[in-house]
C-alpha positions as CSV (number, residue, x, y, z in Angstrom):
1,M,-62.2,-21.5,-55.6
2,T,-62.8,-24.7,-57.5
3,P,-65.0,-24.5,-60.5
4,R,-67.7,-26.3,-58.6
5,E,-67.5,-23.9,-55.6
6,R,-67.6,-21.0,-58.1
7,I,-70.9,-22.2,-59.7
8,V,-72.4,-23.1,-56.3
9,A,-71.6,-19.6,-54.9
10,A,-73.3,-17.9,-57.8
11,M,-76.4,-20.1,-57.6
12,N,-76.5,-19.3,-53.9
13,M,-76.5,-15.6,-54.7
14,E,-73.0,-15.2,-53.2
15,T,-69.9,-13.7,-54.7
16,P,-67.4,-16.0,-56.2
17,D,-63.8,-15.3,-57.0
18,R,-64.7,-14.7,-60.6
19,V,-67.7,-15.0,-63.0
20,P,-68.5,-18.6,-63.5
21,V,-68.8,-19.9,-67.1
22,M,-71.0,-22.7,-68.1
23,C,-73.0,-23.2,-71.4
24,Q,-75.3,-25.8,-72.4
25,F,-74.1,-27.9,-75.3
26,S,-76.5,-28.7,-78.1
27,I,-76.1,-32.2,-79.4
28,G,-75.4,-30.8,-82.9
29,F,-72.5,-28.6,-81.5
30,M,-71.1,-31.6,-79.4
31,I,-71.0,-33.7,-82.6
32,Q,-69.4,-31.0,-84.7
33,Q,-66.7,-30.5,-82.1
34,L,-66.2,-34.2,-81.4
35,K,-65.2,-34.9,-84.9
36,E,-61.7,-34.4,-83.4
37,T,-62.3,-37.6,-81.4
38,N,-63.4,-41.1,-82.2
39,I,-66.9,-40.7,-80.8
40,T,-69.7,-41.1,-83.3
41,P,-73.1,-39.4,-83.2
42,M,-74.8,-42.6,-82.3
43,E,-72.4,-43.4,-79.5
44,L,-72.7,-40.0,-78.1
45,W,-76.5,-40.4,-77.8
46,N,-76.6,-44.0,-76.5
47,D,-73.4,-44.7,-74.7
48,A,-72.8,-43.5,-71.1
49,D,-69.1,-43.9,-71.3
50,K,-68.8,-42.2,-74.6
51,Y,-71.1,-39.3,-73.6
52,A,-69.1,-38.7,-70.4
53,E,-65.9,-38.8,-72.5
54,G,-67.3,-36.2,-74.8
55,L,-68.6,-33.9,-72.0
56,I,-65.2,-33.9,-70.3
57,W,-63.4,-33.2,-73.5
58,L,-65.7,-30.2,-74.2
59,L,-65.5,-29.0,-70.7
60,K,-61.7,-28.8,-70.9
61,E,-61.6,-27.3,-74.4
62,F,-63.7,-24.4,-73.3
63,N,-62.7,-24.1,-69.6
64,F,-66.2,-24.2,-68.3
65,D,-66.9,-24.5,-64.5
66,G,-69.7,-27.0,-64.8
67,I,-71.4,-29.5,-67.0
68,L,-75.2,-30.0,-67.9
69,V,-75.9,-33.7,-68.2
70,S,-78.9,-33.7,-70.5
71,L,-79.2,-37.4,-70.9
72,H,-79.1,-40.1,-68.2
73,G,-80.1,-43.8,-67.9
74,H,-78.2,-45.1,-70.9
75,N,-79.0,-48.7,-71.8
76,P,-75.8,-50.7,-71.4
77,N,-77.0,-53.1,-74.1
78,W,-77.9,-50.5,-76.6
79,R,-75.8,-52.0,-79.4
80,E,-78.0,-55.1,-79.3
81,K,-81.3,-53.3,-79.7
82,A,-80.9,-52.0,-83.2
83,K,-79.6,-52.9,-86.6
84,V,-77.2,-50.2,-87.7
85,E,-76.3,-49.2,-91.2
86,I,-74.1,-46.4,-92.6
87,V,-76.0,-44.6,-95.3
88,D,-73.9,-41.8,-97.2
89,G,-71.7,-41.7,-94.2
90,I,-74.5,-41.3,-91.6
91,E,-75.4,-43.9,-88.9
92,V,-79.0,-45.1,-89.3
93,A,-80.4,-47.4,-86.6
94,T,-83.6,-49.5,-87.0
95,F,-85.4,-50.5,-83.8
96,H,-88.5,-52.7,-83.6
97,N,-90.8,-49.6,-83.7
98,R,-88.7,-46.8,-85.2
99,K,-85.8,-45.7,-87.2
100,E,-83.2,-43.2,-86.0
101,T,-81.0,-41.1,-88.2
102,Y,-77.9,-39.8,-86.4
103,V,-77.1,-36.5,-88.4
104,D,-73.9,-34.7,-87.6
105,D,-75.4,-31.2,-86.8
106,D,-78.6,-31.8,-84.9
107,L,-80.5,-34.2,-82.6
108,P,-81.3,-37.6,-83.9
109,V,-84.1,-37.7,-86.4
110,G,-86.8,-40.1,-85.3
111,E,-89.3,-41.9,-87.5
112,Y,-91.9,-44.1,-86.0
113,F,-93.4,-46.9,-88.1
114,E,-96.9,-46.3,-86.6
115,E,-97.8,-42.6,-85.9
116,K,-99.9,-42.2,-82.8
117,F,-102.9,-40.0,-82.3
118,I,-104.4,-39.4,-78.8
119,D,-107.9,-38.1,-78.6
120,V,-107.7,-36.0,-75.4
121,D,-111.5,-36.5,-74.7
122,T,-111.2,-40.2,-74.5
123,F,-107.7,-40.6,-73.2
124,D,-107.4,-42.4,-69.8
125,V,-104.9,-40.4,-67.7
126,N,-104.2,-43.7,-65.8
127,E,-102.2,-44.8,-68.8
128,I,-99.5,-42.3,-67.8
129,P,-97.1,-44.3,-65.5
130,K,-95.8,-42.9,-62.2
131,D,-92.3,-43.8,-63.3
132,L,-91.4,-41.9,-66.5
133,D,-88.8,-43.8,-68.5
134,Y,-88.0,-41.2,-71.1
135,L,-87.3,-37.5,-71.8
136,P,-89.3,-35.9,-74.7
137,V,-86.3,-34.2,-76.3
138,S,-88.0,-33.1,-79.5
139,K,-90.6,-34.3,-82.0
140,N,-90.2,-38.0,-82.4
141,C,-86.8,-37.8,-80.6
142,F,-86.7,-39.4,-77.1
143,S,-84.0,-40.2,-74.6
144,Y,-85.0,-43.5,-72.9
145,I,-84.1,-44.1,-69.3
146,H,-82.9,-47.6,-68.5
147,K,-84.0,-48.8,-65.1
148,D,-81.1,-50.9,-64.2
149,D,-78.5,-48.1,-63.6
150,P,-80.0,-44.7,-64.5
151,Y,-77.4,-42.7,-62.6
152,K,-74.1,-44.3,-64.1
153,I,-73.3,-41.2,-66.1
154,F,-73.1,-39.0,-63.1
155,R,-70.8,-41.4,-61.3
156,I,-68.5,-41.6,-64.3
157,L,-68.2,-37.8,-64.5
158,D,-67.8,-37.3,-60.7
159,E,-65.0,-39.9,-60.6
160,K,-63.1,-38.7,-63.6
161,L,-63.4,-35.1,-62.6
162,D,-62.7,-35.7,-58.8
163,G,-65.8,-33.7,-57.9
164,K,-64.2,-30.4,-58.9
165,Y,-66.8,-29.4,-61.4
166,S,-70.5,-28.6,-60.9
167,L,-72.8,-31.2,-62.3
168,H,-76.3,-30.4,-63.3
169,A,-79.1,-32.9,-64.3
170,E,-82.1,-32.3,-66.5
171,V,-85.8,-33.1,-66.4
172,S,-88.5,-32.1,-68.8
173,S,-91.4,-30.0,-67.6
174,P,-94.9,-31.6,-67.4
175,L,-95.9,-29.3,-70.3
176,D,-93.3,-30.8,-72.5
177,Y,-94.8,-34.3,-71.9
178,L,-98.3,-33.0,-72.6
179,L,-97.1,-31.5,-75.9
180,D,-95.4,-34.8,-76.8
181,L,-98.4,-36.8,-75.9
182,L,-101.0,-34.9,-77.8
183,G,-98.8,-33.2,-80.5
184,Y,-98.3,-29.4,-80.4
185,E,-101.3,-28.3,-82.3
186,N,-103.8,-30.7,-80.6
187,A,-102.4,-29.7,-77.1
188,L,-103.1,-26.0,-77.8
189,V,-106.5,-26.9,-79.0
190,A,-107.1,-29.0,-75.9
191,M,-106.2,-26.1,-73.7
192,M,-108.9,-24.0,-75.2
193,F,-111.7,-26.7,-75.3
194,N,-110.9,-29.3,-72.7
195,P,-108.8,-27.4,-70.0
196,E,-109.9,-29.8,-67.1
197,K,-108.7,-32.9,-68.9
198,V,-105.4,-31.1,-69.8
199,K,-104.8,-30.3,-66.2
200,E,-105.5,-33.9,-65.2
201,I,-102.8,-35.0,-67.7
202,L,-100.4,-32.4,-66.4
203,A,-101.0,-33.4,-62.8
204,K,-100.2,-37.0,-63.6
205,Y,-97.1,-36.1,-65.5
206,T,-96.0,-33.9,-62.7
207,I,-96.0,-36.9,-60.3
208,G,-93.6,-38.7,-62.7
209,V,-91.3,-35.5,-63.1
210,V,-91.2,-34.9,-59.5
211,K,-90.2,-38.6,-58.8
212,M,-87.5,-38.4,-61.5
213,A,-86.1,-35.2,-60.1
214,E,-86.1,-36.6,-56.6
215,G,-84.3,-39.8,-57.8
216,L,-81.6,-37.6,-59.4
217,C,-81.2,-35.6,-56.2
218,D,-80.9,-38.7,-54.0
219,N,-78.7,-40.8,-56.2
220,A,-76.5,-38.5,-58.5
221,P,-73.7,-36.3,-57.3
222,I,-75.4,-33.1,-58.6
223,D,-75.7,-29.5,-57.4
224,A,-78.7,-28.6,-59.5
225,V,-81.6,-29.8,-61.7
226,K,-82.6,-28.0,-64.8
227,I,-86.3,-28.1,-65.8
228,S,-86.5,-27.9,-69.6
229,S,-89.5,-26.1,-70.8
230,P,-88.7,-24.6,-74.1
231,F,-92.3,-24.0,-75.3
232,A,-93.4,-21.9,-72.3
233,G,-92.5,-18.6,-73.8
234,S,-94.8,-16.1,-75.4
235,D,-93.9,-17.6,-78.8
236,F,-96.2,-20.5,-77.9
237,I,-98.5,-19.7,-75.0
238,S,-100.0,-16.5,-73.4
239,P,-99.1,-15.3,-69.9
240,E,-102.6,-16.4,-68.8
241,H,-102.0,-19.8,-70.2
242,Y,-98.6,-19.9,-68.5
243,R,-100.1,-19.3,-65.1
244,E,-102.7,-22.0,-65.8
245,Y,-100.8,-24.7,-67.5
246,E,-97.1,-24.3,-66.6
247,L,-96.7,-22.4,-63.2
248,P,-98.5,-24.8,-60.9
249,Y,-96.7,-27.8,-62.2
250,I,-93.1,-26.6,-62.4
251,S,-93.7,-25.2,-58.9
252,Q,-94.1,-28.7,-57.6
253,V,-90.9,-29.8,-59.3
254,A,-89.1,-26.9,-57.9
255,E,-90.3,-27.5,-54.4
256,A,-89.3,-31.2,-54.5
257,V,-85.7,-30.4,-55.7
258,K,-85.2,-27.6,-53.2
259,S,-86.5,-29.8,-50.4
260,K,-83.5,-32.2,-51.3
261,G,-81.1,-29.4,-50.8
262,K,-80.3,-28.8,-54.5
263,F,-80.7,-25.9,-56.8
264,V,-83.3,-25.8,-59.5
265,Y,-83.6,-23.6,-62.6
266,V,-85.9,-23.4,-65.6
267,H,-84.8,-23.2,-69.3
268,T,-87.3,-21.5,-71.6
269,C,-86.5,-20.4,-75.0
270,G,-87.5,-17.3,-76.9
271,H,-89.6,-14.4,-75.7
272,I,-90.2,-14.4,-71.9
273,N,-90.1,-10.8,-71.0
274,D,-93.7,-10.6,-70.3
275,R,-93.5,-13.3,-67.7
276,L,-90.2,-13.1,-65.8
277,E,-91.8,-12.3,-62.5
278,M,-94.3,-15.1,-63.0
279,M,-91.6,-17.5,-63.6
280,A,-89.8,-16.4,-60.4
281,E,-93.0,-17.2,-58.6
282,A,-92.4,-20.9,-59.2
283,G,-90.0,-20.9,-56.4
284,I,-87.0,-21.8,-58.7
285,S,-83.4,-20.9,-57.7
286,G,-82.5,-19.6,-61.2
287,L,-83.4,-18.9,-64.7
288,E,-81.7,-19.8,-68.0
289,C,-81.8,-18.5,-71.5
290,L,-83.2,-15.0,-71.4
291,D,-82.7,-14.8,-75.1
292,P,-82.0,-11.2,-76.1
293,A,-83.5,-9.6,-79.3
294,P,-84.0,-10.7,-82.0
295,I,-84.3,-14.3,-81.0
296,G,-86.0,-13.2,-77.7
297,D,-86.9,-10.0,-76.0
298,V,-85.0,-10.0,-72.7
299,A,-82.4,-7.3,-71.8
300,L,-80.1,-8.6,-69.2
301,D,-79.9,-5.4,-67.1
302,D,-83.8,-5.2,-67.0
303,A,-84.1,-8.8,-66.0
304,F,-81.7,-8.3,-63.1
305,G,-83.7,-5.3,-62.1
306,R,-86.9,-7.1,-62.1
307,V,-86.0,-10.6,-60.6
308,G,-82.3,-10.6,-59.9
309,D,-82.8,-10.2,-56.1
310,K,-84.9,-13.4,-56.0
311,I,-83.1,-15.8,-58.5
312,F,-79.8,-16.3,-60.1
313,I,-79.5,-15.8,-63.8
314,K,-77.7,-17.8,-66.4
315,G,-77.2,-16.2,-69.7
316,N,-77.5,-14.5,-72.1
317,V,-75.0,-14.3,-75.0
318,D,-76.8,-14.8,-78.3
319,S,-75.4,-18.0,-79.7
320,V,-76.8,-17.3,-83.3
321,N,-76.4,-13.6,-83.9
322,T,-73.3,-13.1,-81.8
323,L,-71.3,-16.4,-81.7
324,L,-72.0,-17.3,-85.4
325,S,-70.4,-14.0,-86.3
326,D,-67.0,-13.8,-88.0
327,D,-66.6,-10.4,-86.4
328,D,-64.2,-10.9,-83.4
329,E,-64.8,-7.4,-82.1
330,K,-68.6,-7.8,-82.1
331,I,-68.2,-11.0,-80.1
332,K,-65.7,-9.5,-77.7
333,N,-68.1,-6.4,-77.1
334,D,-71.2,-8.5,-76.6
335,V,-69.6,-10.9,-74.1
336,S,-67.9,-8.1,-72.3
337,E,-71.1,-6.2,-71.9
338,R,-72.9,-9.4,-70.4
339,I,-70.0,-9.8,-68.0
340,K,-70.1,-6.2,-66.8
341,I,-73.8,-6.3,-66.3
342,G,-73.7,-9.6,-64.5
343,M,-70.9,-8.4,-62.2
344,E,-73.0,-5.4,-60.9
345,N,-75.6,-7.9,-59.7
346,K,-75.8,-11.1,-57.6
347,G,-76.1,-14.6,-58.9
348,F,-74.6,-14.4,-62.4
349,I,-73.3,-17.3,-64.5
350,L,-72.0,-16.4,-67.9
351,S,-73.6,-18.6,-70.6
352,T,-75.0,-18.6,-74.1
353,A,-78.7,-17.7,-73.8
354,C,-79.9,-21.1,-75.2
355,S,-77.6,-24.0,-76.0
356,I,-74.7,-23.4,-78.3
357,A,-75.7,-23.6,-81.9
358,P,-74.3,-26.5,-83.8
359,K,-72.1,-24.5,-86.3
360,V,-70.6,-22.0,-83.8
361,P,-66.8,-22.1,-84.3
362,K,-64.7,-23.5,-81.4
363,K,-62.7,-20.2,-81.1
364,N,-65.9,-18.2,-80.6
365,V,-66.8,-20.3,-77.5
366,Q,-63.4,-20.3,-76.1
367,V,-63.5,-16.6,-76.1
368,L,-66.1,-16.6,-73.2
369,S,-63.6,-18.0,-70.6
370,K,-60.8,-15.9,-72.0
371,I,-62.7,-12.6,-71.5
372,V,-63.8,-13.7,-68.1
373,S,-60.1,-14.3,-67.1
374,E,-59.4,-10.7,-68.2
375,I,-62.3,-8.7,-66.8
376,G,-64.5,-11.2,-64.7
377,N,-62.6,-11.3,-61.5
378,Y,-64.4,-9.9,-58.4
379,K,-62.4,-7.6,-56.2
380,K,-62.1,-8.6,-52.6
């Protein structure tokens, strides 16, 4: 099997030749590893060709079967949009409305010259456009989508990799857009005191997310779309609020992607043990993260027993408590246990639970594909 065929088989709940391996790279981890190249943090974030170069370099370093493309729609003229300075060895870009600091172990740090405050009671939902031109990556950190050629990154990767590897795109959940719009605290308060207005906002963002996802399915050579919804776990909202403010909206995104013949999976961080079945209700193809204790509360064998007959599972090696360890035996035992559990079930992709933590040593990630080559082959 090719790497792509291997991933697709697992997502389709079929048995591949061996366990597929595919982890999400955090930007901080990418930057740390790419110090061996000539790609700077600012180039990685803003330049489609450099981002593609970095993704391919990492794919081959770790012998993964697929790539998650978290950023798309890079502005080809990005260098003309900012004044760039080097401050203590760090790139700092000043745009007309903000400053971005490109640290070497995390996402860009954004600072807006004018802080926004949205009053949910008076906010006009018609201000939300049908065409969303950004991804709300983190607080004051956005990935903007240039309208001229939003799918260039996927063409570059597909051509350079000869279509042999599985490419996945990423969209943010409507809940993520809500939290970005109102701010985390104000959004939670609004859920309690103005739920109908919150639902109007979520419904409007859902239109934009669906349109973005459909565009990716129609124009990019991808096998799957990941819905990023990091705050939908019990660390942030209750199961009741999950059913009210997350499930109806990601269900629409999932339906749209699947109608295009692509797979769709949800990425939610932290504690989700109390809502696994509810998440599967969204009609998704798969689920990512399933953070184990202590970062989360999901046991892989239990998750397979509860939802593994309905959706594929991508996880769940602890990137912090396992892969940051200097104990090689602990790492080997943890990864081996995940592989053994996954092989007893359908639809398993070996991965870190969440994205690879920035300071994880290269050798600790390389061990994933190494152990798979030793014990992860399915018997015919």
